[in-house]
N, C-alpha and C positions, 0 to 999 in steps of 0.2 A: 903519424903521417896518414893522410886519407888514402884509402885504396882506390885504384883505378882498374879499368878493364881494357886490355889492348884491343885495337881494331885493325881490320885489314888495311893494307897500305894503298891499294889501287881501287878507284871507283869502278873501273871496267873489269876488275878481277872476277874470274868465274867463282862460283860457290864450290868450295872444296871441303869445307868443314862446317858441320852443323851441331849445335848443342840443343838437345830436346830437354825441356825443363820438367821431365817426368821420369819415373823409374824405368830402368831398362826392361823391355818386354820379357815375359817369362819364356815365350816361344821363339825359336829361331826362324819361325815362319812369318814373323812380323813384316808388314809391308815396308817398314823402315829399312830392313836389311835388303829387301829387294831393290829399294831406291838407292841404297849405298852401292850395290853391285852394278846397277844399270848406269849410274853416273860417276862411278869411281870416287865416292865420297867417304870421308871419315865422319861418322855420326856417333856422338857421345850422348849419354843420358845422365842427367843430374837433377834430381828434384830440387826446386827452389823453395818449396814449402813442405810442411808436414802437419798432420793434425794430432792434437793431444786431447784426450778425454777430460771433460770437466769432472773433478772428483765428486764422489757421491755427497760428501759433506757440504760441498759448495752448491750442488744441485738442490739439496734440501732447503737451502736458504730462499729459493724461489717459491717455496710452499706449493709446489705442484704435486698433487696426489694422483699417481698413475691409475689408481683404482677408480678414479672419477671418469675415466675415458673408455669408450667402447671401440674406437677406431684410431688408427695411426696412419699418417701420410708420410711416406718415405721417398725422398728425392734422390738418394744415392746409396751406395753400399756403405759409405762412411756413416751415414745417418742410421742405417740398419745396425751396423756393428755396435755403435755407441748407445743406441736405444736398448738393445738386448743386454749390453754391459751394465747399463744403469739399472735395468730390471733385475739382473742377477745380484748386483750389489745391494739393492733395496729389498731383495728376497721377494720379488713379485711372483706369485704363483700363477700357474695356468695361463701361459702366454698364448695358447691356442684360442683363448676366449676373444681375443682382439680380432677385428677385421683390419686387414692391411691394404692400403691403397698406394701403389708404386707407380712412379712416373714412366717406368719402362718394364718390358717383359724380362729383361736380364736381371733387373733388381728384384723382381717378383720371384724368379727362380732361385735367386741367391738366398732367399729366406729359408729355403730347405735346410740351410746350415743350422737354423735355430728352431723352426717349427715344422709341423707336418703340413705339406702343401695341400690345401683344400680350395677348390674353385669357388666355393661359396664364401670363403673367408679371405681370399687374396684376389685383388683386382689390379689391373695395370693399364696404362696408356701406351702410346707409341713412343714418346720420348720427352714430352714437356708437361708442365702442369696444366696447360690448356687442354690437353688430350684427356685429362682426368675429370674435368668439370662436370660433364654430363653424368658420369658414373657417380661422382660425389653427391650430385643433386638428388639422385635416387635414394640416398641414405642421409638426407638432410637432417633427420631427427637425431643422428648420432652425435656424440661428443668427440670431436677430432683433436688429436695431439699432433703437432708438427715438430718433430725433432730436427734441429739444425745446428749449424756452426755460428760462432759469433760474427763471422763474415758470410753472408748469404745473399742470394739474389732477391732483392726487394720485390721483384715482380711476382714471386710466389705468394707471399702473404697478401699482397695487393690484389692479386687475381682471386684469391679465396674470399677476401672481404667484398670485392666487387660483385661476386656471384652469391653472396649471402650465406657462405659456408661458415658455421660457427666453429672456431678452432682456438687452441692455445699454443703459442709458440714456446718451445722448450729448447734452450741453448744447452747442448750436452757435450759439445766438443768445440775446440778453438783451432784456428789456423795460425801456424807459427812459421816465421821465416827461418830458413836454414842458414848456417854459417858457410859462406862461399869464398872465404879468404884464399883458399888454395887455387882459385880460378883467376886471381889477380894478374898473373903473368901468362895467361892462356889466351890464344887468339882464335876466334871463331868468325866465319863469314856470315853465319845466320844463327839467330836465337829464336827458338820456337816456344811460344807461351800458350797456356790453356786456361788461365784465370787471372783476374785483376791482381790477386795476391802475389802472383809470380812477378808482376811488374813492381809491386811494392817491395818485394824481396830484392829485386835487382838494385833499386836505388838505396835500400837500407844497407846493402853490402858494398855498393859502389856509388856513394853520393855524388861523385863528380863524373858519372858516366855521361859520355857524349856519343851519340850514335854514329856520326860520320858515315863511313861506308858499310857499317854492319847492316845486314838485312834483318828485318823483324817480321816474324810470322805469328799470327794470332788466331786462335780458334774460339768462335762464339762472339756474339755482339758485345757483351759486357767486357770481354777481354780486349776487343778491338777499340772500344771506347776508352778503356784504361790506357791503351797505347797512345791514343790521341790526347787524352788529358795530361799525359806525362810529357807531351811535346815531342814525341817520337814519330818517325815516319813508318807507316805500315806498308810493307812490301808484299806480303802474302796474307790473304784473308780466307778463312774457311769457317763454316761450310758455305759454299755458293752452289748455284744450280748445276754447274758442270764439274764441280769438285766437292762432293759432300764430306770427304775426309781430309784431314790435315796432310797426309802423304800425297793424295791426289793433287791438292792445291800446290804443294811444294814442287811436285813433278811438272805441273804446267808452267810454273815459274822457271824452273831449271831448263826446260826445253828452249826457252828464249835466252836466258842469262848465260847458259853454258854452251851455246852453239858456236 
């Protein structure tokens, strides 16, 4: 029997329950908990996807020699974790010899988990690949490695190619849908997504899903597009100028929907 996911009964019903498709925040100071208190909400957290590392033996089949590269472009902490994992499994010595180009400052500081932080070796942008282009062009003679997932934003390699950055894409981890069978009898007024893979997981777990009165929130342009491509109605979009975070966008929506 195909699994389904229950929906709220009333179109005019206030939002009382929200499912965030990410892990529960480590800190109790998360804005999600502030949101729950302010609007008397029940907010649950459940990752719809997880990542798995590509085994070293599988990576070797791509015939990518890490020693051929002088610089690494890191777009997330996942990319960093699995790059250093592969290096360790392949017994790659002297990781401090690489130059690291990170899309954000937080990712750059995260590298201290693996290498000594040196300003001449670690560079970062504000948040996107576009912020890195001017920095990358100053190192145009370098051989760049782009560690990524099997499912990644095509705009990243496209932007690098458009700007004449020579790079090799290395798939070192994959995105996998979680089993959500235990949610089949659970009712949420709003589902919050952060990646197209989350939408894929929704329909893999619940092929007959119909949105009906469920509110859908999405973070990022690619996630919003995935919502539209799936034939779903997008009720909450972030980031937007007056709501740069997901919690701020939800709060703006709740001020109208729950009054």
